[in-house]
VOMARRO-931486 format. One record per residue (C-alpha): residue number from 1; x, y, z. Coordinates in nm, 3 decimals. Layout:
<atoms>
<NUM,<X,Y,Z>>;
...
</atoms>
This chain:
<atoms>
<1,<9.257,6.926,17.397>>;
<2,<9.462,7.179,17.435>>;
<3,<9.598,7.447,17.210>>;
<4,<9.919,7.387,16.992>>;
<5,<10.199,7.670,17.121>>;
<6,<10.270,7.948,16.837>>;
<7,<10.550,7.913,16.643>>;
<8,<10.865,8.122,16.681>>;
<9,<10.865,8.425,16.442>>;
<10,<11.095,8.301,16.111>>;
<11,<11.424,8.495,16.142>>;
<12,<11.534,8.658,15.862>>;
<13,<11.925,8.758,15.819>>;
<14,<12.030,9.108,15.793>>;
<15,<12.127,9.210,15.446>>;
<16,<12.479,9.227,15.454>>;
<17,<12.640,9.597,15.381>>;
<18,<12.767,9.645,14.954>>;
<19,<13.086,9.719,14.919>>;
<20,<13.130,10.028,14.678>>;
<21,<13.362,10.090,14.447>>;
<22,<13.559,10.397,14.300>>;
<23,<13.271,10.497,14.083>>;
<24,<13.046,10.517,14.444>>;
<25,<13.349,10.706,14.570>>;
<26,<13.339,10.953,14.299>>;
<27,<12.958,11.039,14.267>>;
<28,<12.936,11.043,14.662>>;
<29,<13.216,11.305,14.632>>;
<30,<13.034,11.551,14.397>>;
<31,<12.705,11.489,14.576>>;
<32,<12.869,11.637,14.896>>;
<33,<13.008,11.921,14.653>>;
<34,<12.668,11.983,14.550>>;
<35,<12.527,12.021,14.920>>;
<36,<12.849,12.264,14.971>>;
<37,<12.759,12.470,14.657>>;
<38,<12.445,12.541,14.821>>;
<39,<12.570,12.614,15.186>>;
<40,<12.447,12.284,15.398>>;
<41,<12.792,12.196,15.473>>;
<42,<13.054,12.430,15.520>>;
<43,<13.483,12.388,15.412>>;
<44,<13.579,12.194,15.692>>;
<45,<13.268,11.967,15.722>>;
<46,<13.313,11.910,15.315>>;
<47,<13.659,11.816,15.345>>;
<48,<13.582,11.626,15.694>>;
<49,<13.286,11.381,15.493>>;
<50,<13.509,11.365,15.170>>;
<51,<13.788,11.219,15.353>>;
<52,<13.518,10.967,15.507>>;
<53,<13.413,10.899,15.150>>;
<54,<13.684,10.813,14.981>>;
<55,<13.796,10.581,15.316>>;
<56,<13.474,10.395,15.295>>;
<57,<13.449,10.026,15.216>>;
<58,<13.095,9.926,15.217>>;
<59,<12.764,10.125,15.239>>;
<60,<12.727,10.092,15.601>>;
<61,<13.053,10.348,15.602>>;
<62,<12.894,10.557,15.320>>;
<63,<12.532,10.594,15.491>>;
<64,<12.629,10.800,15.780>>;
<65,<12.830,11.093,15.573>>;
<66,<12.476,11.173,15.457>>;
<67,<12.240,11.065,15.724>>;
<68,<12.143,11.487,15.835>>;
<69,<12.149,11.592,15.433>>;
<70,<11.839,11.580,15.237>>;
<71,<11.853,11.475,14.896>>;
<72,<12.026,11.486,14.669>>;
<73,<12.192,11.117,14.801>>;
<74,<12.433,10.902,14.589>>;
<75,<12.231,10.633,14.426>>;
<76,<12.425,10.344,14.593>>;
<77,<12.262,10.433,14.869>>;
<78,<11.886,10.479,14.689>>;
<79,<11.893,10.122,14.608>>;
<80,<11.625,9.902,14.745>>;
<81,<11.845,9.684,14.936>>;
<82,<12.013,9.988,15.120>>;
<83,<11.646,10.135,15.154>>;
<84,<11.484,10.099,15.542>>;
<85,<11.186,9.840,15.513>>;
<86,<10.914,10.072,15.607>>;
<87,<10.625,10.222,15.469>>;
<88,<10.593,10.572,15.391>>;
<89,<10.456,10.853,15.584>>;
<90,<10.092,10.808,15.609>>;
<91,<9.992,10.428,15.715>>;
<92,<10.034,10.200,15.483>>;
<93,<10.246,10.106,15.182>>;
<94,<10.100,10.209,14.829>>;
<95,<10.128,10.057,14.513>>;
<96,<10.404,10.278,14.310>>;
<97,<10.283,10.506,14.015>>;
<98,<10.453,10.718,13.775>>;
<99,<10.565,11.062,13.779>>;
<100,<10.296,11.321,13.878>>;
<101,<10.168,11.474,13.554>>;
<102,<10.270,11.174,13.357>>;
<103,<9.887,11.121,13.143>>;
<104,<9.718,10.893,13.030>>;
<105,<9.801,10.646,13.293>>;
<106,<9.481,10.428,13.371>>;
<107,<9.567,10.275,13.766>>;
<108,<9.788,10.170,13.969>>;
<109,<10.062,9.888,13.889>>;
<110,<9.876,9.560,13.873>>;
<111,<10.052,9.219,13.782>>;
<112,<10.108,9.199,13.470>>;
<113,<9.874,8.942,13.186>>;
<114,<10.061,8.796,12.907>>;
<115,<9.964,8.940,12.622>>;
<116,<9.846,9.235,12.795>>;
<117,<9.855,9.513,13.010>>;
<118,<9.700,9.540,13.315>>;
<119,<9.742,9.948,13.316>>;
<120,<10.079,9.938,13.429>>;
<121,<10.337,10.168,13.209>>;
<122,<10.583,9.977,12.988>>;
<123,<10.930,10.108,12.786>>;
<124,<10.896,10.244,12.485>>;
<125,<10.531,10.393,12.575>>;
<126,<10.500,10.772,12.547>>;
<127,<10.582,11.008,12.830>>;
<128,<10.872,10.708,12.932>>;
<129,<11.209,10.697,12.882>>;
<130,<11.294,10.445,12.609>>;
<131,<11.545,10.172,12.795>>;
<132,<11.919,10.165,12.821>>;
<133,<12.108,10.372,13.034>>;
<134,<12.185,10.699,13.059>>;
<135,<12.467,10.948,12.923>>;
<136,<12.510,11.137,13.282>>;
<137,<12.509,11.041,13.682>>;
<138,<12.136,10.890,13.786>>;
<139,<11.895,10.936,14.047>>;
<140,<11.992,11.316,14.155>>;
<141,<11.987,11.631,13.995>>;
<142,<12.193,11.735,13.633>>;
<143,<12.493,11.540,13.518>>;
<144,<12.822,11.655,13.616>>;
<145,<13.175,11.663,13.466>>;
<146,<13.409,11.435,13.573>>;
<147,<13.728,11.610,13.724>>;
<148,<14.003,11.415,13.566>>;
<149,<14.365,11.400,13.769>>;
<150,<14.623,11.392,13.535>>;
<151,<14.855,11.439,13.826>>;
<152,<14.739,11.173,14.081>>;
<153,<14.481,11.224,14.358>>;
<154,<14.554,11.342,14.716>>;
<155,<14.538,11.019,14.949>>;
<156,<14.255,11.045,15.226>>;
<157,<14.092,11.361,15.012>>;
<158,<14.070,11.216,14.717>>;
<159,<14.116,11.597,14.534>>;
<160,<14.287,11.603,14.239>>;
<161,<14.680,11.748,14.218>>;
<162,<14.791,12.053,14.081>>;
<163,<14.969,12.087,13.772>>;
<164,<15.208,12.284,14.002>>;
<165,<15.486,12.118,14.257>>;
<166,<15.494,12.188,14.582>>;
<167,<15.876,12.161,14.596>>;
<168,<15.925,12.398,14.281>>;
<169,<15.690,12.665,14.483>>;
<170,<15.859,12.638,14.786>>;
<171,<16.266,12.670,14.640>>;
<172,<16.145,12.939,14.428>>;
<173,<15.971,13.141,14.728>>;
<174,<16.292,13.035,14.957>>;
<175,<16.539,13.243,14.717>>;
<176,<16.313,13.475,14.551>>;
<177,<16.041,13.510,14.772>>;
<178,<16.117,13.928,14.815>>;
<179,<15.958,13.860,14.451>>;
<180,<15.724,13.665,14.490>>;
<181,<15.831,13.467,14.247>>;
<182,<15.695,13.112,14.418>>;
<183,<15.346,13.253,14.471>>;
<184,<15.350,13.422,14.062>>;
<185,<15.397,13.067,14.022>>;
<186,<15.137,12.886,14.203>>;
<187,<14.897,13.154,14.051>>;
<188,<14.859,13.347,14.370>>;
<189,<14.895,13.698,14.208>>;
<190,<14.745,13.904,14.465>>;
<191,<14.989,13.800,14.755>>;
<192,<15.312,13.781,14.497>>;
<193,<15.223,14.145,14.447>>;
<194,<15.162,14.211,14.769>>;
<195,<15.509,14.036,14.878>>;
<196,<15.703,14.246,14.622>>;
<197,<15.555,14.554,14.691>>;
<198,<15.602,14.511,15.094>>;
<199,<16.035,14.419,14.985>>;
<200,<16.055,14.765,14.791>>;
<201,<15.929,14.999,15.034>>;
<202,<16.105,14.811,15.319>>;
<203,<16.418,14.823,15.089>>;
<204,<16.469,14.479,15.058>>;
<205,<16.401,14.385,15.463>>;
<206,<16.022,14.250,15.325>>;
<207,<16.177,13.968,15.191>>;
<208,<16.167,13.796,15.498>>;
<209,<15.786,13.739,15.415>>;
<210,<15.870,13.562,15.125>>;
<211,<16.132,13.360,15.265>>;
<212,<15.872,13.212,15.563>>;
<213,<15.581,13.189,15.269>>;
<214,<15.826,12.952,15.129>>;
<215,<15.911,12.720,15.448>>;
<216,<15.488,12.711,15.508>>;
<217,<15.439,12.610,15.148>>;
<218,<15.665,12.315,15.204>>;
<219,<15.563,12.238,15.527>>;
<220,<15.230,12.235,15.502>>;
<221,<14.961,12.137,15.278>>;
<222,<14.962,12.402,15.000>>;
<223,<14.700,12.478,14.713>>;
<224,<14.682,12.669,14.384>>;
<225,<14.474,12.976,14.280>>;
<226,<14.199,12.694,14.206>>;
<227,<14.228,12.536,14.547>>;
<228,<14.399,12.214,14.409>>;
<229,<14.647,12.054,14.637>>;
<230,<15.014,12.136,14.527>>;
<231,<15.158,11.786,14.360>>;
<232,<15.459,11.617,14.537>>;
</atoms>
């Protein structure tokens, strides 16, 4: 008798990438802002990664942005279908348990029996949250306030536009830059005062600084005193 040939391994199709929307992109941008505030990435890296976040269409596009960063991560990257199917460090898979310090938990989670419990915590039990949606952003840190954008958002970076106009600031600097009027308008008081002093000390020759500054405002990506890009 001959032994039967072993059957080929079962082929399991890979999970398709999950599509993301504005809510996931907004949350991802806020997580990047938290990493930036802790000094894990600098300003140039933050702007580059935020651009990638707002251009992302699926979790495959979003994952590399946070690949080299520790937690927190966006909630959409922490869902089971996006987590690697590898056991945790230390060997075999272990059953899921409650958070550390939860008193009264009798043992590991087992299959529930009808009409009773097998040791698994249930919703409404002491020390566990009640079912329902939370009011803040889940899965990382404390809830962060939503940054409104009444004047729209800048394409690419998604940063909210300032209430100050680039055209207005540039024209004010072209004609009244010697007095720093355009910089007073954008909220850059220190620059405006410096331009005014230079103009007075040089008997008007320093007004060239304000004129050139107006051209720079109109020709480049300029921001207000809060770092928001000037609206077109």
